[in-house]
N, C-alpha and C positions, 0 to 999 in steps of 0.2 A: 504494500500499499504506500509506504514511504517513497519507494522508487518510482511509482507511477505519478505521485504528486511532484517529485522532483523533475521528472521528464516533462510534465505539463508546464511547470514553471519555466524550464529551459526553452521550450517551444514558444511560450508567450513572450520570453525575453528576445528571442531571435526574431519573431515577427514584429515586435515593437521597435527593433533596431534596423528595420529594412530601410535602405537608402531611398530617398525620393529623387525622381528625375525632375530636372529644372528645364522647362522649355524656354528658349531664347529666340527672339525674333531675329532671324538672319538679316533682315533688311537693315537693321541698325548697324550692322557690320560691313555692308557692302560699300565699296569705294568705286566711284564712277568718274572717268575723265570727262571734264567739261571744257568748253571753249573759253578763252580768255574774255570773249565779248559778253559771256553770260554772267560775268562777275563785275561788280562795280569797280570803276577805276580808282576810286577812293580807297576801297578795301585793298586792292592790289598794291597801291602806293604805300599804304600803312604797313602791310606785311613786309614789303621789301625794305622799307626804311628801318623798321624794328630789327629785322634780320641782320641788316647791314650794321646797325648800331652795336649789336652784340659781338659780331665778329671783328669789327674795327677796334673793339676794346683791346684785342690782341696786339694791334699795331701801336696804339696810343697809351695803353695801360690806364686809361681813364674811362670810367663808365658812368653815363648819365642814367640813374635809376628810372625804372618805369613808373607811371603813375596809374591811377585807378581808371582812367579813361582809355588807357592803351591796352592793358593786360589784365588777366584775372588775378585774384588774390594769391592763388597758389603759385602762379608764374612769378609774381613779385617776391614772394617769400623765397623761392628756389633760385632766382637769378640774383645772387649777391656778388659783390666785387671779389670777395675771397674765392668763391667757386669759379668765377670766370678767370681769375688770375691763375688758378691751379690748371684749368683746362687750357688756357692760352699759352702757358709755359710749354706744355706738351705739344700743342699745335705748331707753335713757332719753330720748335726744335725739329719736328718731322716735316712740316710742309712750308716753312718760310713765312713770308708776310702775306696777309690777306689782301686780295686785290679787289674782287667784286663778286656779286651774285648774278647768276644767269638763270632766268625762270625756265624751267624745263617742262612744267605742266601744272595745271590746276585740276584738282580733284574734289569730289564732293561725296560726303557720307549723308546720312539722314540729318545729322545735327551740326556738321562742321564743313568748312571749306579748307582744303589742305593745299598749300603752296609748296611745290617741290623745286628747290633751287640747287643748281650745281655751284658749289663754292669754289672760286678760283683763287689759288695761291701761287706764290712766286716759284716754288719748286715743282717741277713737272711730275714728280712722284705723287703729288697730292691728288686724290680722287675722292673728295668728300661731298656730301650733300647736306642741305639744311632744309628741314621741313617746318613750315610754320602753319599751325592749326588755329583757324579763326571760328569762334562759336557764333551762335545765332544773335548774340548781343553785339556782334562786331568787335569782340575783344579777343586778343591772342590768348588761347587757352593752353598752348604747348608750343615749345621750340625744341626740335630734336636735331642733333648733329650725328651723322653716321657715315659709314663708307658708302660710296656710290654703288647703286644697284642698277646695272645695265638691264636686267630682266624685269624691272618693276612693272612696266606696262603689260608684259606677257603674262605676268602673275595675275594682273587684274582681269585679263581675258579668261582665264581659267575659273574665275569665281562663278 
């Protein structure tokens, strides 16, 4: 009798610990390439200027902090002069001086516009990209620097 009660308790415990499946709308995650003309020129200018401001810090060692009309609170908190100095030291060593940003494409998700720039540096070995994410409130919600991905558009076609 005790064994039967123990087995029933174990079964109830196992049933109670069953993992639940979470459904996620994949439309939220899809990225689509859009034409530059579909995006406001003011937003394009803002994304370019803020991205350039961040990378020019590596050349000048002076950073003009973002304000609440340019970026989200989390970007303001994460983009500090100390963090930029640490990143810039590494970038200048490997890639040389920052020259400019070249827009490679504009992409859209359900909630954001993504500007993908090819970051140009003085050393030819530099092959970096800068992605600027702009949310629905026209604020920069993320800035990411990464190695250049030649197959980025091909990956989008597979979605």
